[in-house]
Steps between C-alpha positions, in 0.01 A plus 500: 500500500592247233363480148476120509178335383271379778557131404872528572435665835266221605752237394780675693281521811430126474872417472577733790242333726635156419856611574398667826353171623836331450692757705589391851353704782754671724522673834628854546847356554491316168450152645249256361148528637342151475147638557529735201529223239722486195801279440867525589698747700455877429872566472541219244211604278614656176171490314425332173650673196372215275143625509410634156341844515261623232630763263 
């Protein structure tokens, strides 16, 4: 496993949960699933590289 301090791990988990909530739900064929939540179309989602990660 990683040698990161526990505080960084908790912060990374928080960031990951927030980003997962933004992801659009999709069906097995890759189409948007409106009941799954999220925003946008799955094929158009590129993520958010502007999120600062702890060092």
